BASE-505021 format. One record per residue (C-alpha): chain; x, y negated, z negated; residue number from 1. Coordinates in Angstrom, 2 decimals, decimal comma, padded with zeros to 5 digits. Last residue first. Layout:
# residues N
+-------+---------+---------+---------+-----+
: kette :      c1 :      c2 :      c3 :  nr :
+-------+---------+---------+---------+-----+
:     A :       X :       Y :       Z : NUM :
...
+-------+---------+---------+---------+-----+
This chain:
# residues 46
+-------+---------+---------+---------+-----+
: kette :      c1 :      c2 :      c3 :  nr :
+-------+---------+---------+---------+-----+
:     A :  001,54 :  048,54 : -038,69 :  46 :
:     A : -001,38 :  049,74 : -036,52 :  45 :
:     A : -004,00 :  047,91 : -038,59 :  44 :
:     A : -002,63 :  044,50 : -037,60 :  43 :
:     A : -002,75 :  045,41 : -033,90 :  42 :
:     A : -006,37 :  046,54 : -034,22 :  41 :
:     A : -007,33 :  043,38 : -036,08 :  40 :
:     A : -005,77 :  041,25 : -033,34 :  39 :
:     A : -007,43 :  043,20 : -030,53 :  38 :
:     A : -010,78 :  042,97 : -032,30 :  37 :
:     A : -010,38 :  039,21 : -032,67 :  36 :
:     A : -009,41 :  038,88 : -029,01 :  35 :
:     A : -012,47 :  040,91 : -027,93 :  34 :
:     A : -014,74 :  038,84 : -030,19 :  33 :
:     A : -013,45 :  035,63 : -028,60 :  32 :
:     A : -014,16 :  037,01 : -025,12 :  31 :
:     A : -017,63 :  038,20 : -026,14 :  30 :
:     A : -018,45 :  034,85 : -027,73 :  29 :
:     A : -017,40 :  033,00 : -024,57 :  28 :
:     A : -019,59 :  035,29 : -022,44 :  27 :
:     A : -022,55 :  034,89 : -024,80 :  26 :
:     A : -022,15 :  031,10 : -024,82 :  25 :
:     A : -021,94 :  031,07 : -021,02 :  24 :
:     A : -025,04 :  033,25 : -020,71 :  23 :
:     A : -026,99 :  030,98 : -023,12 :  22 :
:     A : -026,61 :  027,60 : -021,44 :  21 :
:     A : -024,53 :  025,05 : -023,33 :  20 :
:     A : -021,69 :  025,25 : -020,80 :  19 :
:     A : -024,06 :  024,35 : -017,96 :  18 :
:     A : -025,60 :  021,43 : -019,87 :  17 :
:     A : -022,12 :  020,12 : -020,73 :  16 :
:     A : -021,03 :  020,41 : -017,10 :  15 :
:     A : -024,12 :  018,54 : -015,92 :  14 :
:     A : -023,50 :  015,81 : -018,50 :  13 :
:     A : -019,87 :  015,57 : -017,42 :  12 :
:     A : -020,90 :  015,30 : -013,77 :  11 :
:     A : -023,42 :  012,53 : -014,56 :  10 :
:     A : -020,82 :  010,61 : -016,56 :   9 :
:     A : -018,30 :  010,92 : -013,74 :   8 :
:     A : -020,85 :  009,71 : -011,17 :   7 :
:     A : -021,81 :  006,75 : -013,34 :   6 :
:     A : -018,13 :  005,86 : -013,77 :   5 :
:     A : -017,59 :  006,05 : -010,00 :   4 :
:     A : -020,68 :  003,93 : -009,35 :   3 :
:     A : -019,43 :  001,33 : -011,85 :   2 :
:     A : -016,01 :  000,93 : -010,22 :   1 :
+-------+---------+---------+---------+-----+
């Protein structure tokens, strides 16, 4: 059981390091910004 837990912990750490890299943060920020702009645009059209 311990090797499986160690493997899961290592995979989660690798995933966290990947998600913390700059291109992923920029991509996530761009997607969130697009949704915010879409929401503001729809509110202004009323």
